[in-house]
N, C-alpha and C positions, 0 to 999 in steps of 0.2 A: 542698304536692304536689298534684298535678291528676293526679286519679286518671283515665285512659277508659278503654273495652274498647269493640274496633272488632269487631261480628261481623260473616265477609262467609268465606264457604264457598272465594271465590278468591286464595291466594296473592296476585298478580299487587296485587290489590286489595288490599290486607288491606298490604304491604309499600309503597305508590303510599299511601295514606294512611299509612304508616309521617314517611316521606318529610316527604308535605308539613307533618305538625307538628310536625317537630323545632325549629323553630324557632321553638315554646313554649315559653318559657323555664318547669320545675319543674313538667313534662309524665310523666309517664308511662305508660305505652301496655304493656298486653296484648291477645292475640288470644280471639279462638274461630270454627272454620271452624262450630258449625253450633246449631242450638236447642238440644240435648241441653248441647255444651260448652258457651256461655251460659250457662245456669240452673246450670249449676252454679258460673260464676265466678262469677254474680253471692250465692250461696251465698257464699261459699264468701272474697270478699276487697267492700270497698267504695271502692266508684267513684262520680265527680261526673259524668260522662257520657259513656253509649251510644249506638254509632253505630255504626247496625243496616240490613244492608243486607234489605228484604223477598222478595227466592225463595232461599229457606235448604234443602235438604232434611232433608227431613222432617215438622219444625213448621214452618208457615209463617211469614211472618215478623211477618202482626199477628198472631195466635194469640201468639205468641213475644210481643213487645211486651205486651199486656197480660197476658202470666201476668209477667211481667218485676215492670208495676210494681202487683202485686198485692203480688210478695215485699215490695215498694218502691217505696211509691206515688210521697215522695219524688224517683226517680233522674230522671236531665233524658236524656230520648230523643233525638239527633236523627238521624231516617231519609236513608241515602242509597244510591238507589236508583238502576238502569239504566231504568225505569218514569220518562217523563214528565207523565202523565198527568196529567190533576185528580184525577178520581176516586181515584189510587191514596191522594196529597198529601191529600184532603179525611178522607176514613180511619184513614189515618196518626195524622190528628189527634184526633178523630172518641176515638182512641186510646188517645190524652195525647200519644203524641211531643208536643216542645216545637219543632221542624224539620222541614224538607223541603227533601234537598237533589239534583238529578238531577246522576247519573256520567255526565252531557254539561256540567252546573256550571264553570264558569273557578275554579284553584286559588284565585282570593282568594275567589271569593266561597263557595268550601266554608271559607274559612279564614273570611270574616268572620261567617256561620253558626256555624259553634264557640266562638266570642268571644263572639259573642251569644247564644249562650242556656251555658253557662257564666254568660255573667255574671245569668240568669237571664228573656234575650227568649225567643219566640217569631218563627220565620224558616220563609216558603217563599220557595223562590228569583222570580226576578221574573218570566219566559214560566212560572212552573205559575201563579202568580198571578192572574197577568193573564189565566188562562184558567178555571181557578176563576170568574171574577170572570164569562165569555161564559156558562161552561155553568153558572149557576146555571138559566138561564132551555134548556139545553139536554140532551138527551139523557141526560145524567146524571141530569137530577133524577126521572125517572124511579125510581128507585133511591133515594133519599134520604129514603125510607121502611121500610126495613130500616138495623136497630142493625146489629152485629158480629158482632154474634153470629149473627144472620140470615145475610149476608156471607159468613161462614164455615162456615156449617151448605150455600148455597149452590154455594163453591166445593166444599167435600168434595164431596157430590150429584155435583158431574159431574164428576168425580175419576173416577166410576166406582164410591164404595165405596156398601156398606151405613144403612141405617140403624143396625144394628146395629155396625156399625164406625167410625161418624159418633158417638155415642152416647161408645165407647171412646176413639179420636178427642180428643174433647172432654171425655172428664170426666164424663158426663151419662150422666142415665137413655135409655131409646129410646121410650121416653114421649114426653119434655121430646121428643129428634130430632121425632116424629111429630105433633105438638102445635103445634110451632115452627114445621115446616113450614104444617099447615096454616094459619099464621097468615099467612105468605108469603104463600102463595096470596092471601087476602080479599086481604093489601097491592097485592099487582102484578092484579088479578085476573082472575083462571087459575085453572083447574079440573081441571091432571092437574099431575101430577110432572114429566113430560113435556116440558110450557108451559116449570115451569122450569128443565129443563136447557137448552134449547135457550135460555135469556134470559142463562140463567151463560154459556155457551160465546159467541153471540151478543157479549154487554157486556165479556167481555172475565173475569169474573172466577174462569178459572180459572188465572189469574196473579199475584192478585190473594190472597199469599198473605204 
């Protein structure tokens, strides 16, 4: 029996994934509509594959990915996202995902990705993989020095959270948040927190969840 968890806050998407996977024999599928529900499912059940949306209420998708893999480092995660930009795929893979497919991909490509990840492979949607190669020297290369934690802190900062609120959301100390922001400024060559917010909003990091 292959056990799969689909994490998406849209019931119609979960239903569509269920239909697409219906022809795979020996597959048992469970669903979660939020990060909190997903973490509970991962704690209570053993899964072979998690299919994860990035845009979730509450805990962002990339932070959720990190927490899922912290609780089960060997779990295979395939990100299934509305985003088609290379930076999302890059960050998902850096956070530990085994694959990235956009919701605009053909059903056949999605199914092939599921089977590839279940078989132990790593897969990126073809068009996104081409974009990744092209953007290695593009504007998103500017963000390459940032770690996953850096990006999550920037996202929360640009969303209007205080340093204390960011620390609470990520389970880290206020001082750690402040020190990390100082290092981010050094990495990006800016001096003001307002510059970080502008960069985060301009580069679409407020959607990088």
